[in-house]
N, C-alpha and C positions, 0 to 999 in steps of 0.2 A: 278624117282618117280614124281608124280604130286604135292606133298606137297612142294617140293623144289622150284617149280615155283611160289608159292603164295607169294605175297608181304606182308611183315610184316607191320602191322598198326603202324602209328606214332601218338602219342598223344600230342606232343609238339606244334603243329600248327593246332588246331581245329578251324573251322570257327565260331562256336558259342561262343568261348572263348572271343571274342571282345564284345559280348553282355552282358556277365555276369561280371559286374564290381561291386565292393563294393560301397556302398553309400558314398557320400562326408562326411556326418556326421553320427556318430553312433546313431542309433534310440533310444536307451535307454537314452543316455546322452542328446540328443536334447529334448527328452520328459521331462526329469527332469529339464533341464534349462528352457525350454518353459513353464513349469508349474509355476516356480517362476517368470518368466517375465510377465505372464498373471494374476497372483494372485492378485496383487494390483489393476490393472484396473477393474477386475471383482468385487472385493470388493468395489471399488469406485462406480461402477454402481449399485451394490446391495444396497449400502447405499442411493444413490440418489433415487432409486426406492422405497425403504422403506419409505423415508422421504416425497417424493412428491406424490407418487401414493397410498401408503398404509396409509399415514399420521401417521407413527410411528416416533417418535423423541426421541429415547432412548439415554442413556449416551454415548454409543460407537459411535453412529452416530454423536452426537454433538462434541465429542472429535476428531473424524476423520475430520469433517468439519472445526473445529477450526485449526487443523493441516494444512489443505490445504489453509485456509485463511491466516495463518501465513506465509506459503511459498509464497503466492501471494504478500504479503507486502514486503518480503525480495527481494533484487535485484538479489541475486544468486538463490533463490528459483523459480524465474520466469522461469528459464531455466529447472528446475527440473520437473515441471509439464508436459510439452510436452514430455520430455524424458521418464518419467514413464508411462504416459497415452497413448502415441501414438507410440513412437519409440520402446519401449520394446515389445508391442504386434506385431509390424511389424517385429521385429527381431525374435520373437517366431514363427510367421507365416512362415518366410523365412527359418529358421532352420528346422522346422518340415516338410516343403515341400521338402527341399533338402534331408532330411533323407529318404523320401519315393519315391521320383521321380528319375528316371534315363532317361535322354534324350540323344539320339544318332542320329546323322545325317550321312547317307551314301550317299556321293556325287555321286558315280557311279550309283546307282539305284535311286537317287533323292528321298530318303525316310527319313522320320523323325519317329524314333521309340521312343515311350514314354511308359515306364514301371512304374507301380505303385505297390509298395509293400504294402500289406495290414497290416500295423502296426496300429492297432486301436487307440492306445494311441496318436500316432503322428497325425493321421488324426483328432481325436477329438480335440486335442489342436490347430491344424491348423484351424479348424472350429470355435472354441471359439475365437481365436485371430482375425480371419476374422470378426466375429460378433462384437467384441469390436471395431475394426477399423471402421466398418460400422456404429455403433451407434455414434461414435465420429464424423464421416464424416457427417452423417445426422444432428447431432446437430449443427455442424459448418455451414452447408448450411442453416439450419433454422435460426440461428442467423444472418447470412449474409443477407438473404432476409427479415428478420424481421426489420432490421435497415434501410432498403432502402425505 
């Protein structure tokens, strides 16, 4: 019979199985952690915008500003400001990008395959973290060129 001559398909060694790999970080977990890492810098920038652009100087803005000024006077608080305002958003950006990106290089074909999972929470948090970092970078550049 001809059916006896047909090869039985094997599913243990599929060529596309190498392309389908889980993300390095869980998307939900990195979104939750990324939210908390970006929350304080976003609140800081919102307070600065309300105080200097909208000319609102309410109690919460004054208290928040007094807290950062107290940290600036403390010798250990000096290291906390860059950690919270720059390193935390950078970590949130990296975590959320790693959760949605999968990069694979195939040396035989000399191809670089980049796959992006459409996890909107992670992409939104990565965009917010990038925007926060961009604002602080532009501020630092402005201060640098202002003092020269």
